[in-house]
MARLORO-498686 format. One record per residue: residue number from 1; residue in one letter; x, y, z of N, C-alpha, C, O, CB in turn. Coordinates in steps of 0.001 Angstrom, whole numbers, plus 500000, padded with zeros to 6 digits. Glycine has a CB too. Layout:
N
<pt NUM 'A' <X Y Z> <X Y Z> <X Y Z> <X Y Z> <X Y Z>>;
...
! end
This chain:
67
<pt 1 'X' <259664 838192 402412> <260823 837894 401425> <261768 838968 402019> <261444 840108 401687> <260457 838089 399653>>;
<pt 2 'X' <262746 838889 402733> <263788 839889 402971> <264716 839989 401865> <265136 839026 401225> <264537 839603 404184>>;
<pt 3 'X' <265083 841489 401627> <266181 841955 400119> <266940 841662 400899> <266561 841570 402067> <266439 843544 399233>>;
<pt 4 'X' <268355 841395 400543> <269674 841424 400620> <270339 842647 400172> <270387 843025 399002> <270126 840405 399978>>;
<pt 5 'X' <270888 843286 401264> <271396 844646 400874> <272681 844539 400035> <273427 843615 400358> <271679 845519 402155>>;
<pt 6 'X' <272983 845146 399243> <274085 845114 398185> <275333 845605 399001> <275372 846363 399970> <273749 846125 396804>>;
<pt 7 'X' <276137 845087 398468> <277579 845520 399214> <277962 846994 398552> <277953 847395 397389> <278999 844246 398853>>;
<pt 8 'X' <278323 847656 399889> <279058 849117 399732> <280490 848773 398766> <281263 849712 398578> <279556 849851 401531>>;
<pt 9 'X' <280698 847901 398381> <281765 848141 397573> <281581 848411 396426> <280632 847810 395924> <282505 847332 397540>>;
<pt 10 'X' <282291 849314 395578> <282346 849631 394252> <283655 849228 393366> <284269 849918 392552> <282145 851011 394233>>;
<pt 11 'X' <283869 847950 393769> <285472 847460 392665> <286358 848427 392509> <286906 848571 391416> <285237 847084 390966>>;
<pt 12 'X' <286655 849282 393619> <288194 850040 393402> <288961 849467 394524> <290140 849234 394260> <288231 851883 393526>>;
<pt 13 'X' <288572 849196 395680> <289716 847944 396360> <291137 848783 396293> <291772 848596 395255> <289881 846173 395186>>;
<pt 14 'X' <291744 849716 397297> <292680 850138 397644> <292530 850627 399210> <291823 851407 399848> <293007 850996 396692>>;
<pt 15 'X' <293566 849746 399442> <293271 849587 401498> <294471 850444 401798> <295503 849919 401381> <293510 847545 402539>>;
<pt 16 'X' <294644 851552 402368> <295248 852212 402974> <295282 852897 404428> <294231 853119 405029> <295255 852717 402305>>;
<pt 17 'X' <296415 853188 404912> <296608 853875 406366> <296435 852605 407461> <296200 851418 407233> <295298 855221 406674>>;
<pt 18 'X' <296587 853122 408393> <297147 852123 409636> <295875 851051 409749> <295981 849902 410177> <297442 853094 411371>>;
<pt 19 'X' <294619 851692 409259> <293422 850737 409604> <293141 850050 408242> <292173 849364 407911> <291997 851574 410212>>;
<pt 20 'X' <294098 850366 407632> <293726 849494 405767> <292146 849455 405427> <291618 848471 404909> <294238 847375 405685>>;
<pt 21 'X' <291543 850480 405731> <290409 850617 405013> <290507 851029 403538> <291565 851406 403034> <289657 851488 405683>>;
<pt 22 'X' <289057 850914 402708> <289290 851045 401601> <289196 852175 401094> <288148 852680 401497> <288783 850378 401085>>;
<pt 23 'X' <289959 853124 400143> <289915 854547 399901> <288410 854651 399413> <287818 855714 399601> <291094 855099 398780>>;
<pt 24 'X' <287686 853458 398718> <286510 853877 397891> <285231 853714 398912> <284356 854578 398984> <286363 852887 396447>>;
<pt 25 'X' <285223 852545 399669> <283935 851948 400297> <284232 851853 402066> <283322 851663 402872> <283623 850226 399523>>;
<pt 26 'X' <285237 851973 402328> <285553 851916 403644> <285952 850764 404504> <286324 850691 405675> <284660 852359 404126>>;
<pt 27 'X' <285734 849774 403440> <285382 848667 404246> <286856 847777 404252> <287659 847884 403325> <283972 847826 403568>>;
<pt 28 'X' <287091 846870 405457> <288742 846404 405671> <288519 845312 404734> <287383 845112 404304> <289411 845857 407412>>;
<pt 29 'X' <289495 844594 404385> <289901 843188 403472> <289055 841812 404499> <288839 840693 404033> <292163 842927 403416>>;
<pt 30 'X' <288757 842153 405642> <288488 840853 406058> <286883 841596 405819> <286216 840838 405116> <289202 840141 407757>>;
<pt 31 'X' <286240 842625 406137> <284894 842681 405860> <284442 842114 404563> <283560 841303 404281> <284508 843963 405945>>;
<pt 32 'X' <285368 842829 403805> <285085 842734 402468> <284515 841226 401772> <283602 841055 400965> <286369 843166 401867>>;
<pt 33 'X' <285492 840160 402466> <285529 838602 402318> <284121 838360 403255> <283614 837313 402851> <287184 837746 403012>>;
<pt 34 'X' <283365 838903 404278> <283204 838236 405030> <281122 839139 404571> <280129 838851 405239> <284456 838324 406598>>;
<pt 35 'X' <281110 839867 403676> <280071 840571 403423> <278917 839735 403360> <277978 839787 404155> <280254 841291 402335>>;
<pt 36 'X' <279033 838851 402247> <277789 837880 401852> <277493 836943 402754> <276534 836213 402508> <277968 837113 400627>>;
<pt 37 'X' <278158 836778 403845> <277619 835677 404870> <277184 836699 405996> <276470 836203 406868> <278882 834406 405444>>;
<pt 38 'X' <277464 837930 406119> <277020 838322 407219> <275560 838427 407409> <274820 838443 406425> <277582 839376 407435>>;
<pt 39 'X' <274985 838518 408911> <273607 838149 409182> <272889 840056 409003> <273443 841088 409382> <273475 837165 411118>>;
<pt 40 'X' <271660 839916 408370> <271615 841132 408121> <271775 842125 409476> <272206 843241 409184> <270398 841273 407387>>;
<pt 41 'X' <271580 841972 410490> <271906 842711 411576> <273249 843648 411630> <273453 844842 411849> <271935 841784 412564>>;
<pt 42 'X' <274131 842416 411294> <275392 842880 411526> <275488 843777 409981> <276137 844823 409960> <276594 841510 411860>>;
<pt 43 'X' <274888 843341 408895> <275476 844174 407949> <274832 845726 408281> <275394 846740 407869> <275140 843566 406388>>;
<pt 44 'X' <273881 845752 408887> <273015 847120 409181> <274291 848018 410229> <274759 849083 409826> <271151 846663 410252>>;
<pt 45 'X' <274731 847389 411591> <275803 847419 412192> <277190 848249 411121> <277578 849416 411179> <275972 845831 412617>>;
<pt 46 'X' <277532 847438 410466> <278734 847722 409367> <278549 848993 408404> <279378 849867 408149> <278861 846404 408344>>;
<pt 47 'X' <277033 848834 407870> <277072 850188 407344> <276871 851551 407867> <277011 852645 407321> <276373 850170 406573>>;
<pt 48 'X' <276498 851207 409098> <276621 852302 410109> <277862 852737 410659> <277981 853917 410990> <275926 851996 411146>>;
<pt 49 'X' <278747 851975 410790> <280193 852368 410984> <280719 853100 409669> <281152 854252 409672> <281114 851028 411310>>;
<pt 50 'X' <280632 852332 408611> <281042 853025 407149> <280497 854316 407202> <281339 855211 407271> <280449 852269 405762>>;
<pt 51 'X' <279611 854574 407193> <279616 856327 407080> <280101 857123 407841> <280230 858275 407426> <278527 856926 407098>>;
<pt 52 'X' <280625 856727 409491> <281437 857427 410305> <282998 857194 409510> <283737 858178 409486> <281268 856835 411943>>;
<pt 53 'X' <283468 855947 408890> <284851 855876 408472> <284756 856491 407132> <285929 856597 406775> <285482 854400 408467>>;
<pt 54 'X' <283960 856975 406154> <283738 857945 404968> <284137 859036 405388> <284997 859654 404762> <282405 858127 404434>>;
<pt 55 'X' <283536 859568 406681> <284052 860855 406856> <285127 861121 407478> <285462 862293 407652> <283323 861519 407345>>;
<pt 56 'X' <285960 859957 407985> <286998 860110 408580> <288143 859707 407190> <289321 859974 407426> <286953 859176 410015>>;
<pt 57 'X' <287891 859216 406080> <288347 859388 404942> <288286 860728 403908> <289015 861162 403017> <287853 858447 404492>>;
<pt 58 'X' <287464 860991 404306> <287079 862543 403512> <288218 863246 404622> <289385 863224 404229> <284915 863324 403649>>;
<pt 59 'X' <288056 863631 405465> <289077 864238 406526> <290554 864259 406190> <291253 865267 406095> <288989 863460 407820>>;
<pt 60 'X' <290971 862844 406003> <291960 862029 405616> <292987 862798 404386> <294092 863326 404509> <291208 860675 405130>>;
<pt 61 'X' <292150 862617 403233> <292394 863186 401985> <292373 864901 401975> <293266 865516 401392> <291301 862566 401030>>;
<pt 62 'X' <291313 865567 402648> <291662 866518 402579> <293048 867422 403280> <293598 868448 402880> <290686 866768 402747>>;
<pt 63 'X' <293253 866758 404193> <294398 866949 405166> <295845 867078 404246> <296721 867940 404304> <294441 865552 406291>>;
<pt 64 'X' <295712 865682 403242> <297024 865269 402633> <297216 866371 401247> <298266 866560 400634> <296942 863446 402149>>;
<pt 65 'X' <295857 867020 400972> <295653 868111 400201> <296425 869255 400490> <297297 869745 399772> <294422 868425 400234>>;
<pt 66 'X' <296002 869683 401703> <296296 870845 401921> <297541 870774 402536> <298132 871797 402191> <295365 871491 402568>>;
<pt 67 'X' <298545 869841 403559> <299083 869668 403728> <300419 869263 403346> <301248 868978 404210> <298588 869538 404022>>;
! end
């Protein structure tokens, strides 16, 4: 039996920036809605993308604080 991966969403849901990523988890609105119906392969791909997005979001927040 395969274990379903828990959504990366942490129920903060505030979408900002030109790409409309959630500032908490990095998901877009569309990705948040589709998470439950995604196949495991697609979820894994998205989770890898989210790691990169989180790095970009941190850099953006850092530049806003410094600028």
